[in-house]
mmCIF file of the N, C-alpha and C atoms, coordinates in Angstrom:
data_MODEL
# 
_entry.id   MODEL 
# 
loop_
_atom_site.group_PDB 
_atom_site.id 
_atom_site.type_symbol 
_atom_site.label_atom_id 
_atom_site.label_alt_id 
_atom_site.label_comp_id 
_atom_site.label_asym_id 
_atom_site.label_entity_id 
_atom_site.label_seq_id 
_atom_site.pdbx_PDB_ins_code 
_atom_site.Cartn_x 
_atom_site.Cartn_y 
_atom_site.Cartn_z 
_atom_site.occupancy 
_atom_site.B_iso_or_equiv 
_atom_site.pdbx_formal_charge 
_atom_site.auth_seq_id 
_atom_site.auth_comp_id 
_atom_site.auth_asym_id 
_atom_site.auth_atom_id 
_atom_site.pdbx_PDB_model_num 
ATOM 1   N N  . UNK A 1 1  ? 0.740   -1.402 -0.183 1.00 0.00 ? 1  UNK A N  1 
ATOM 2   C CA . UNK A 1 1  ? 0.194   -0.194 -0.081 1.00 0.00 ? 1  UNK A CA 1 
ATOM 3   C C  . UNK A 1 1  ? 1.088   1.365  -0.066 1.00 0.00 ? 1  UNK A C  1 
ATOM 4   N N  . UNK A 1 2  ? 0.148   2.117  -0.374 1.00 0.00 ? 2  UNK A N  1 
ATOM 5   C CA . UNK A 1 2  ? 1.212   3.464  -0.758 1.00 0.00 ? 2  UNK A CA 1 
ATOM 6   C C  . UNK A 1 2  ? 0.821   4.492  -0.012 1.00 0.00 ? 2  UNK A C  1 
ATOM 7   N N  . UNK A 1 3  ? 1.614   5.517  0.580  1.00 0.00 ? 3  UNK A N  1 
ATOM 8   C CA . UNK A 1 3  ? 0.908   6.597  0.964  1.00 0.00 ? 3  UNK A CA 1 
ATOM 9   C C  . UNK A 1 3  ? -0.210  7.457  1.030  1.00 0.00 ? 3  UNK A C  1 
ATOM 10  N N  . UNK A 1 4  ? -0.548  7.343  -0.395 1.00 0.00 ? 4  UNK A N  1 
ATOM 11  C CA . UNK A 1 4  ? -1.325  8.086  -0.896 1.00 0.00 ? 4  UNK A CA 1 
ATOM 12  C C  . UNK A 1 4  ? -2.939  7.171  -0.528 1.00 0.00 ? 4  UNK A C  1 
ATOM 13  N N  . UNK A 1 5  ? -2.761  6.150  -0.136 1.00 0.00 ? 5  UNK A N  1 
ATOM 14  C CA . UNK A 1 5  ? -4.445  5.249  -0.600 1.00 0.00 ? 5  UNK A CA 1 
ATOM 15  C C  . UNK A 1 5  ? -4.203  5.176  0.820  1.00 0.00 ? 5  UNK A C  1 
ATOM 16  N N  . UNK A 1 6  ? -2.862  4.978  1.794  1.00 0.00 ? 6  UNK A N  1 
ATOM 17  C CA . UNK A 1 6  ? -3.087  5.138  3.667  1.00 0.00 ? 6  UNK A CA 1 
ATOM 18  C C  . UNK A 1 6  ? -3.842  6.562  3.944  1.00 0.00 ? 6  UNK A C  1 
ATOM 19  N N  . UNK A 1 7  ? -3.298  7.685  3.286  1.00 0.00 ? 7  UNK A N  1 
ATOM 20  C CA . UNK A 1 7  ? -4.052  9.030  3.900  1.00 0.00 ? 7  UNK A CA 1 
ATOM 21  C C  . UNK A 1 7  ? -5.528  9.008  3.241  1.00 0.00 ? 7  UNK A C  1 
ATOM 22  N N  . UNK A 1 8  ? -5.922  8.259  2.091  1.00 0.00 ? 8  UNK A N  1 
ATOM 23  C CA . UNK A 1 8  ? -7.288  8.144  1.235  1.00 0.00 ? 8  UNK A CA 1 
ATOM 24  C C  . UNK A 1 8  ? -8.118  7.374  2.525  1.00 0.00 ? 8  UNK A C  1 
ATOM 25  N N  . UNK A 1 9  ? -7.653  6.532  2.917  1.00 0.00 ? 9  UNK A N  1 
ATOM 26  C CA . UNK A 1 9  ? -8.603  5.821  3.643  1.00 0.00 ? 9  UNK A CA 1 
ATOM 27  C C  . UNK A 1 9  ? -8.382  6.154  5.373  1.00 0.00 ? 9  UNK A C  1 
ATOM 28  N N  . UNK A 1 10 ? -7.935  7.544  5.591  1.00 0.00 ? 10 UNK A N  1 
ATOM 29  C CA . UNK A 1 10 ? -7.145  7.269  7.021  1.00 0.00 ? 10 UNK A CA 1 
ATOM 30  C C  . UNK A 1 10 ? -8.138  6.758  8.282  1.00 0.00 ? 10 UNK A C  1 
ATOM 31  N N  . UNK A 1 11 ? -9.312  7.171  7.830  1.00 0.00 ? 11 UNK A N  1 
ATOM 32  C CA . UNK A 1 11 ? -10.102 6.568  9.134  1.00 0.00 ? 11 UNK A CA 1 
ATOM 33  C C  . UNK A 1 11 ? -10.232 5.303  9.782  1.00 0.00 ? 11 UNK A C  1 
ATOM 34  N N  . UNK A 1 12 ? -10.078 4.153  8.211  1.00 0.00 ? 12 UNK A N  1 
ATOM 35  C CA . UNK A 1 12 ? -9.709  3.226  8.761  1.00 0.00 ? 12 UNK A CA 1 
ATOM 36  C C  . UNK A 1 12 ? -8.329  2.347  8.880  1.00 0.00 ? 12 UNK A C  1 
ATOM 37  N N  . UNK A 1 13 ? -7.628  3.365  8.410  1.00 0.00 ? 13 UNK A N  1 
ATOM 38  C CA . UNK A 1 13 ? -6.197  2.996  8.752  1.00 0.00 ? 13 UNK A CA 1 
ATOM 39  C C  . UNK A 1 13 ? -5.439  3.864  10.200 1.00 0.00 ? 13 UNK A C  1 
ATOM 40  N N  . UNK A 1 14 ? -6.082  5.046  10.610 1.00 0.00 ? 14 UNK A N  1 
ATOM 41  C CA . UNK A 1 14 ? -5.972  5.105  11.677 1.00 0.00 ? 14 UNK A CA 1 
ATOM 42  C C  . UNK A 1 14 ? -6.089  4.232  13.080 1.00 0.00 ? 14 UNK A C  1 
ATOM 43  N N  . UNK A 1 15 ? -7.317  3.137  12.842 1.00 0.00 ? 15 UNK A N  1 
ATOM 44  C CA . UNK A 1 15 ? -7.407  2.300  13.537 1.00 0.00 ? 15 UNK A CA 1 
ATOM 45  C C  . UNK A 1 15 ? -6.460  0.948  13.479 1.00 0.00 ? 15 UNK A C  1 
ATOM 46  N N  . UNK A 1 16 ? -5.829  1.010  12.508 1.00 0.00 ? 16 UNK A N  1 
ATOM 47  C CA . UNK A 1 16 ? -4.758  -0.324 12.196 1.00 0.00 ? 16 UNK A CA 1 
ATOM 48  C C  . UNK A 1 16 ? -3.449  0.471  12.722 1.00 0.00 ? 16 UNK A C  1 
ATOM 49  N N  . UNK A 1 17 ? -3.114  1.774  12.035 1.00 0.00 ? 17 UNK A N  1 
ATOM 50  C CA . UNK A 1 17 ? -2.003  2.534  13.437 1.00 0.00 ? 17 UNK A CA 1 
ATOM 51  C C  . UNK A 1 17 ? -2.181  2.221  14.865 1.00 0.00 ? 17 UNK A C  1 
ATOM 52  N N  . UNK A 1 18 ? -3.449  2.392  15.258 1.00 0.00 ? 18 UNK A N  1 
ATOM 53  C CA . UNK A 1 18 ? -3.250  1.944  16.899 1.00 0.00 ? 18 UNK A CA 1 
ATOM 54  C C  . UNK A 1 18 ? -3.363  1.103  17.256 1.00 0.00 ? 18 UNK A C  1 
ATOM 55  N N  . UNK A 1 19 ? -3.607  0.409  16.662 1.00 0.00 ? 19 UNK A N  1 
ATOM 56  C CA . UNK A 1 19 ? -3.224  -1.499 17.106 1.00 0.00 ? 19 UNK A CA 1 
ATOM 57  C C  . UNK A 1 19 ? -1.717  -1.308 17.072 1.00 0.00 ? 19 UNK A C  1 
ATOM 58  N N  . UNK A 1 20 ? -1.154  -1.027 15.695 1.00 0.00 ? 20 UNK A N  1 
ATOM 59  C CA . UNK A 1 20 ? 0.330   -0.830 15.773 1.00 0.00 ? 20 UNK A CA 1 
ATOM 60  C C  . UNK A 1 20 ? 1.258   -0.429 16.815 1.00 0.00 ? 20 UNK A C  1 
ATOM 61  N N  . UNK A 1 21 ? 0.796   0.948  17.177 1.00 0.00 ? 21 UNK A N  1 
ATOM 62  C CA . UNK A 1 21 ? 1.218   1.946  17.717 1.00 0.00 ? 21 UNK A CA 1 
ATOM 63  C C  . UNK A 1 21 ? 0.338   2.080  18.957 1.00 0.00 ? 21 UNK A C  1 
ATOM 64  N N  . UNK A 1 22 ? 0.243   1.247  20.149 1.00 0.00 ? 22 UNK A N  1 
ATOM 65  C CA . UNK A 1 22 ? -0.745  1.592  21.226 1.00 0.00 ? 22 UNK A CA 1 
ATOM 66  C C  . UNK A 1 22 ? -0.573  2.895  22.341 1.00 0.00 ? 22 UNK A C  1 
ATOM 67  N N  . UNK A 1 23 ? 0.340   3.288  21.744 1.00 0.00 ? 23 UNK A N  1 
ATOM 68  C CA . UNK A 1 23 ? 0.815   4.120  22.663 1.00 0.00 ? 23 UNK A CA 1 
ATOM 69  C C  . UNK A 1 23 ? 0.396   5.553  22.449 1.00 0.00 ? 23 UNK A C  1 
ATOM 70  N N  . UNK A 1 24 ? -0.064  5.651  20.968 1.00 0.00 ? 24 UNK A N  1 
ATOM 71  C CA . UNK A 1 24 ? -0.467  6.579  20.477 1.00 0.00 ? 24 UNK A CA 1 
ATOM 72  C C  . UNK A 1 24 ? -2.188  7.220  20.869 1.00 0.00 ? 24 UNK A C  1 
ATOM 73  N N  . UNK A 1 25 ? -2.079  8.337  20.629 1.00 0.00 ? 25 UNK A N  1 
ATOM 74  C CA . UNK A 1 25 ? -3.771  8.342  21.400 1.00 0.00 ? 25 UNK A CA 1 
ATOM 75  C C  . UNK A 1 25 ? -4.498  9.005  20.079 1.00 0.00 ? 25 UNK A C  1 
ATOM 76  N N  . UNK A 1 26 ? -6.038  8.814  20.120 1.00 0.00 ? 26 UNK A N  1 
ATOM 77  C CA . UNK A 1 26 ? -6.306  9.309  19.267 1.00 0.00 ? 26 UNK A CA 1 
ATOM 78  C C  . UNK A 1 26 ? -6.228  11.093 18.750 1.00 0.00 ? 26 UNK A C  1 
ATOM 79  N N  . UNK A 1 27 ? -5.569  11.670 19.519 1.00 0.00 ? 27 UNK A N  1 
ATOM 80  C CA . UNK A 1 27 ? -5.645  13.072 19.297 1.00 0.00 ? 27 UNK A CA 1 
ATOM 81  C C  . UNK A 1 27 ? -4.302  13.010 18.777 1.00 0.00 ? 27 UNK A C  1 
ATOM 82  N N  . UNK A 1 28 ? -3.609  12.100 18.801 1.00 0.00 ? 28 UNK A N  1 
ATOM 83  C CA . UNK A 1 28 ? -2.077  11.908 18.018 1.00 0.00 ? 28 UNK A CA 1 
ATOM 84  C C  . UNK A 1 28 ? -2.515  11.641 16.671 1.00 0.00 ? 28 UNK A C  1 
ATOM 85  N N  . UNK A 1 29 ? -3.455  10.537 16.804 1.00 0.00 ? 29 UNK A N  1 
ATOM 86  C CA . UNK A 1 29 ? -3.665  10.258 15.116 1.00 0.00 ? 29 UNK A CA 1 
ATOM 87  C C  . UNK A 1 29 ? -4.509  11.412 14.437 1.00 0.00 ? 29 UNK A C  1 
ATOM 88  N N  . UNK A 1 30 ? -5.384  11.633 15.416 1.00 0.00 ? 30 UNK A N  1 
ATOM 89  C CA . UNK A 1 30 ? -6.484  12.836 14.920 1.00 0.00 ? 30 UNK A CA 1 
ATOM 90  C C  . UNK A 1 30 ? -6.113  14.187 13.678 1.00 0.00 ? 30 UNK A C  1 
ATOM 91  N N  . UNK A 1 31 ? -4.302  14.323 14.794 1.00 0.00 ? 31 UNK A N  1 
ATOM 92  C CA . UNK A 1 31 ? -3.759  15.505 14.635 1.00 0.00 ? 31 UNK A CA 1 
ATOM 93  C C  . UNK A 1 31 ? -2.890  15.103 13.156 1.00 0.00 ? 31 UNK A C  1 
ATOM 94  N N  . UNK A 1 32 ? -2.313  13.857 12.955 1.00 0.00 ? 32 UNK A N  1 
ATOM 95  C CA . UNK A 1 32 ? -1.867  13.342 12.214 1.00 0.00 ? 32 UNK A CA 1 
ATOM 96  C C  . UNK A 1 32 ? -2.856  13.551 10.596 1.00 0.00 ? 32 UNK A C  1 
ATOM 97  N N  . UNK A 1 33 ? -3.648  12.910 10.340 1.00 0.00 ? 33 UNK A N  1 
ATOM 98  C CA . UNK A 1 33 ? -4.852  13.028 9.934  1.00 0.00 ? 33 UNK A CA 1 
ATOM 99  C C  . UNK A 1 33 ? -4.108  12.355 8.082  1.00 0.00 ? 33 UNK A C  1 
ATOM 100 N N  . UNK A 1 34 ? -3.733  11.901 8.419  1.00 0.00 ? 34 UNK A N  1 
ATOM 101 C CA . UNK A 1 34 ? -3.247  11.269 7.445  1.00 0.00 ? 34 UNK A CA 1 
ATOM 102 C C  . UNK A 1 34 ? -1.844  11.499 6.597  1.00 0.00 ? 34 UNK A C  1 
ATOM 103 N N  . UNK A 1 35 ? -0.971  12.505 7.130  1.00 0.00 ? 35 UNK A N  1 
ATOM 104 C CA . UNK A 1 35 ? -0.405  13.038 7.408  1.00 0.00 ? 35 UNK A CA 1 
ATOM 105 C C  . UNK A 1 35 ? 1.694   12.282 7.642  1.00 0.00 ? 35 UNK A C  1 
ATOM 106 N N  . UNK A 1 36 ? 1.766   11.874 6.810  1.00 0.00 ? 36 UNK A N  1 
ATOM 107 C CA . UNK A 1 36 ? 3.282   10.736 7.245  1.00 0.00 ? 36 UNK A CA 1 
ATOM 108 C C  . UNK A 1 36 ? 3.952   11.676 8.267  1.00 0.00 ? 36 UNK A C  1 
ATOM 109 N N  . UNK A 1 37 ? 4.889   12.906 7.906  1.00 0.00 ? 37 UNK A N  1 
ATOM 110 C CA . UNK A 1 37 ? 5.637   13.660 8.670  1.00 0.00 ? 37 UNK A CA 1 
ATOM 111 C C  . UNK A 1 37 ? 4.699   13.597 9.853  1.00 0.00 ? 37 UNK A C  1 
ATOM 112 N N  . UNK A 1 38 ? 3.507   13.828 10.291 1.00 0.00 ? 38 UNK A N  1 
ATOM 113 C CA . UNK A 1 38 ? 2.915   13.579 11.627 1.00 0.00 ? 38 UNK A CA 1 
ATOM 114 C C  . UNK A 1 38 ? 2.709   12.776 12.306 1.00 0.00 ? 38 UNK A C  1 
ATOM 115 N N  . UNK A 1 39 ? 2.554   11.632 11.971 1.00 0.00 ? 39 UNK A N  1 
ATOM 116 C CA . UNK A 1 39 ? 2.569   10.229 12.465 1.00 0.00 ? 39 UNK A CA 1 
ATOM 117 C C  . UNK A 1 39 ? 3.605   9.699  13.009 1.00 0.00 ? 39 UNK A C  1 
ATOM 118 N N  . UNK A 1 40 ? 4.932   10.174 12.118 1.00 0.00 ? 40 UNK A N  1 
ATOM 119 C CA . UNK A 1 40 ? 6.145   10.045 12.830 1.00 0.00 ? 40 UNK A CA 1 
ATOM 120 C C  . UNK A 1 40 ? 6.567   10.417 13.436 1.00 0.00 ? 40 UNK A C  1 
ATOM 121 N N  . UNK A 1 41 ? 6.584   11.847 13.954 1.00 0.00 ? 41 UNK A N  1 
ATOM 122 C CA . UNK A 1 41 ? 6.815   12.810 14.588 1.00 0.00 ? 41 UNK A CA 1 
ATOM 123 C C  . UNK A 1 41 ? 6.120   12.231 16.031 1.00 0.00 ? 41 UNK A C  1 
ATOM 124 N N  . UNK A 1 42 ? 4.248   11.932 15.911 1.00 0.00 ? 42 UNK A N  1 
ATOM 125 C CA . UNK A 1 42 ? 3.773   11.131 17.281 1.00 0.00 ? 42 UNK A CA 1 
ATOM 126 C C  . UNK A 1 42 ? 4.740   9.966  17.077 1.00 0.00 ? 42 UNK A C  1 
ATOM 127 N N  . UNK A 1 43 ? 4.819   9.158  17.127 1.00 0.00 ? 43 UNK A N  1 
ATOM 128 C CA . UNK A 1 43 ? 5.662   7.468  16.560 1.00 0.00 ? 43 UNK A CA 1 
ATOM 129 C C  . UNK A 1 43 ? 7.404   8.001  18.001 1.00 0.00 ? 43 UNK A C  1 
ATOM 130 N N  . UNK A 1 44 ? 7.959   9.190  16.983 1.00 0.00 ? 44 UNK A N  1 
ATOM 131 C CA . UNK A 1 44 ? 9.364   9.978  17.736 1.00 0.00 ? 44 UNK A CA 1 
ATOM 132 C C  . UNK A 1 44 ? 8.727   10.333 19.241 1.00 0.00 ? 44 UNK A C  1 
ATOM 133 N N  . UNK A 1 45 ? 7.694   10.685 19.903 1.00 0.00 ? 45 UNK A N  1 
ATOM 134 C CA . UNK A 1 45 ? 7.404   11.849 20.943 1.00 0.00 ? 45 UNK A CA 1 
ATOM 135 C C  . UNK A 1 45 ? 6.936   10.537 21.808 1.00 0.00 ? 45 UNK A C  1 
ATOM 136 N N  . UNK A 1 46 ? 6.222   9.829  21.219 1.00 0.00 ? 46 UNK A N  1 
ATOM 137 C CA . UNK A 1 46 ? 5.369   8.489  22.386 1.00 0.00 ? 46 UNK A CA 1 
ATOM 138 C C  . UNK A 1 46 ? 6.575   7.785  22.782 1.00 0.00 ? 46 UNK A C  1 
ATOM 139 N N  . UNK A 1 47 ? 7.290   6.992  21.636 1.00 0.00 ? 47 UNK A N  1 
ATOM 140 C CA . UNK A 1 47 ? 8.192   6.197  21.499 1.00 0.00 ? 47 UNK A CA 1 
ATOM 141 C C  . UNK A 1 47 ? 9.814   6.374  22.073 1.00 0.00 ? 47 UNK A C  1 
ATOM 142 N N  . UNK A 1 48 ? 9.765   7.820  22.295 1.00 0.00 ? 48 UNK A N  1 
ATOM 143 C CA . UNK A 1 48 ? 12.147  8.041  22.420 1.00 0.00 ? 48 UNK A CA 1 
ATOM 144 C C  . UNK A 1 48 ? 12.713  7.665  20.890 1.00 0.00 ? 48 UNK A C  1 
ATOM 145 N N  . UNK A 1 49 ? 11.756  7.592  19.999 1.00 0.00 ? 49 UNK A N  1 
ATOM 146 C CA . UNK A 1 49 ? 12.507  6.757  18.734 1.00 0.00 ? 49 UNK A CA 1 
ATOM 147 C C  . UNK A 1 49 ? 13.391  7.838  17.732 1.00 0.00 ? 49 UNK A C  1 
ATOM 148 N N  . UNK A 1 50 ? 14.257  7.854  17.021 1.00 0.00 ? 50 UNK A N  1 
ATOM 149 C CA . UNK A 1 50 ? 14.806  8.906  16.576 1.00 0.00 ? 50 UNK A CA 1 
ATOM 150 C C  . UNK A 1 50 ? 14.006  8.971  15.171 1.00 0.00 ? 50 UNK A C  1 
ATOM 151 N N  . UNK A 1 51 ? 14.080  9.846  14.256 1.00 0.00 ? 51 UNK A N  1 
ATOM 152 C CA . UNK A 1 51 ? 13.302  10.094 12.786 1.00 0.00 ? 51 UNK A CA 1 
ATOM 153 C C  . UNK A 1 51 ? 13.630  9.217  11.907 1.00 0.00 ? 51 UNK A C  1 
ATOM 154 N N  . UNK A 1 52 ? 14.684  8.884  12.313 1.00 0.00 ? 52 UNK A N  1 
ATOM 155 C CA . UNK A 1 52 ? 15.315  7.550  10.978 1.00 0.00 ? 52 UNK A CA 1 
ATOM 156 C C  . UNK A 1 52 ? 14.459  6.321  11.471 1.00 0.00 ? 52 UNK A C  1 
ATOM 157 N N  . UNK A 1 53 ? 14.604  5.852  12.921 1.00 0.00 ? 53 UNK A N  1 
ATOM 158 C CA . UNK A 1 53 ? 13.553  4.792  13.168 1.00 0.00 ? 53 UNK A CA 1 
ATOM 159 C C  . UNK A 1 53 ? 12.211  4.715  13.244 1.00 0.00 ? 53 UNK A C  1 
ATOM 160 N N  . UNK A 1 54 ? 11.769  6.010  13.339 1.00 0.00 ? 54 UNK A N  1 
ATOM 161 C CA . UNK A 1 54 ? 9.819   6.523  13.213 1.00 0.00 ? 54 UNK A CA 1 
ATOM 162 C C  . UNK A 1 54 ? 9.610   6.041  11.169 1.00 0.00 ? 54 UNK A C  1 
ATOM 163 N N  . UNK A 1 55 ? 10.956  6.363  10.819 1.00 0.00 ? 55 UNK A N  1 
ATOM 164 C CA . UNK A 1 55 ? 10.286  6.368  9.186  1.00 0.00 ? 55 UNK A CA 1 
ATOM 165 C C  . UNK A 1 55 ? 10.819  4.843  8.364  1.00 0.00 ? 55 UNK A C  1 
ATOM 166 N N  . UNK A 1 56 ? 11.430  3.886  9.420  1.00 0.00 ? 56 UNK A N  1 
ATOM 167 C CA . UNK A 1 56 ? 11.506  3.097  9.110  1.00 0.00 ? 56 UNK A CA 1 
ATOM 168 C C  . UNK A 1 56 ? 10.152  1.665  9.834  1.00 0.00 ? 56 UNK A C  1 
ATOM 169 N N  . UNK A 1 57 ? 9.918   2.292  11.014 1.00 0.00 ? 57 UNK A N  1 
ATOM 170 C CA . UNK A 1 57 ? 8.534   1.292  11.349 1.00 0.00 ? 57 UNK A CA 1 
ATOM 171 C C  . UNK A 1 57 ? 7.399   1.762  10.577 1.00 0.00 ? 57 UNK A C  1 
ATOM 172 N N  . UNK A 1 58 ? 7.355   2.842  9.856  1.00 0.00 ? 58 UNK A N  1 
ATOM 173 C CA . UNK A 1 58 ? 5.653   3.641  9.399  1.00 0.00 ? 58 UNK A CA 1 
ATOM 174 C C  . UNK A 1 58 ? 6.445   2.428  7.535  1.00 0.00 ? 58 UNK A C  1 
ATOM 175 N N  . UNK A 1 59 ? 7.716   2.595  7.388  1.00 0.00 ? 59 UNK A N  1 
ATOM 176 C CA . UNK A 1 59 ? 7.696   1.778  5.752  1.00 0.00 ? 59 UNK A CA 1 
ATOM 177 C C  . UNK A 1 59 ? 7.163   0.809  6.236  1.00 0.00 ? 59 UNK A C  1 
ATOM 178 N N  . UNK A 1 60 ? 7.333   -0.155 7.710  1.00 0.00 ? 60 UNK A N  1 
ATOM 179 C CA . UNK A 1 60 ? 7.619   -1.987 7.416  1.00 0.00 ? 60 UNK A CA 1 
ATOM 180 C C  . UNK A 1 60 ? 5.501   -2.222 7.481  1.00 0.00 ? 60 UNK A C  1 
ATOM 181 N N  . UNK A 1 61 ? 4.966   -0.824 8.541  1.00 0.00 ? 61 UNK A N  1 
ATOM 182 C CA . UNK A 1 61 ? 3.905   -0.641 8.446  1.00 0.00 ? 61 UNK A CA 1 
ATOM 183 C C  . UNK A 1 61 ? 2.788   -0.716 7.742  1.00 0.00 ? 61 UNK A C  1 
ATOM 184 N N  . UNK A 1 62 ? 3.602   0.208  6.332  1.00 0.00 ? 62 UNK A N  1 
ATOM 185 C CA . UNK A 1 62 ? 2.645   0.080  5.055  1.00 0.00 ? 62 UNK A CA 1 
ATOM 186 C C  . UNK A 1 62 ? 3.015   -0.768 4.536  1.00 0.00 ? 62 UNK A C  1 
ATOM 187 N N  . UNK A 1 63 ? 3.919   -1.601 4.402  1.00 0.00 ? 63 UNK A N  1 
ATOM 188 C CA . UNK A 1 63 ? 4.327   -2.875 3.722  1.00 0.00 ? 63 UNK A CA 1 
ATOM 189 C C  . UNK A 1 63 ? 3.006   -4.055 3.752  1.00 0.00 ? 63 UNK A C  1 
ATOM 190 N N  . UNK A 1 64 ? 3.087   -3.909 5.503  1.00 0.00 ? 64 UNK A N  1 
ATOM 191 C CA . UNK A 1 64 ? 2.356   -5.220 5.646  1.00 0.00 ? 64 UNK A CA 1 
ATOM 192 C C  . UNK A 1 64 ? 0.259   -4.877 6.105  1.00 0.00 ? 64 UNK A C  1 
ATOM 193 N N  . UNK A 1 65 ? 0.189   -3.444 5.282  1.00 0.00 ? 65 UNK A N  1 
ATOM 194 C CA . UNK A 1 65 ? -0.925  -3.259 5.313  1.00 0.00 ? 65 UNK A CA 1 
ATOM 195 C C  . UNK A 1 65 ? -1.808  -3.483 4.176  1.00 0.00 ? 65 UNK A C  1 
# 
């Protein structure tokens, strides 16, 4: 799945993102609104990950979606 598809189906994908990153709040995901940079930033803040680590996690999540 590519990011355009994720962004277009964000309401559905939001639940899948929360399953994958359980520490993300509804507010975190609502603020992201399908924006990859916002999602990566939320992962960085909640999990203490580097930008590169967060990007790699999102890449893996996208590949499995």
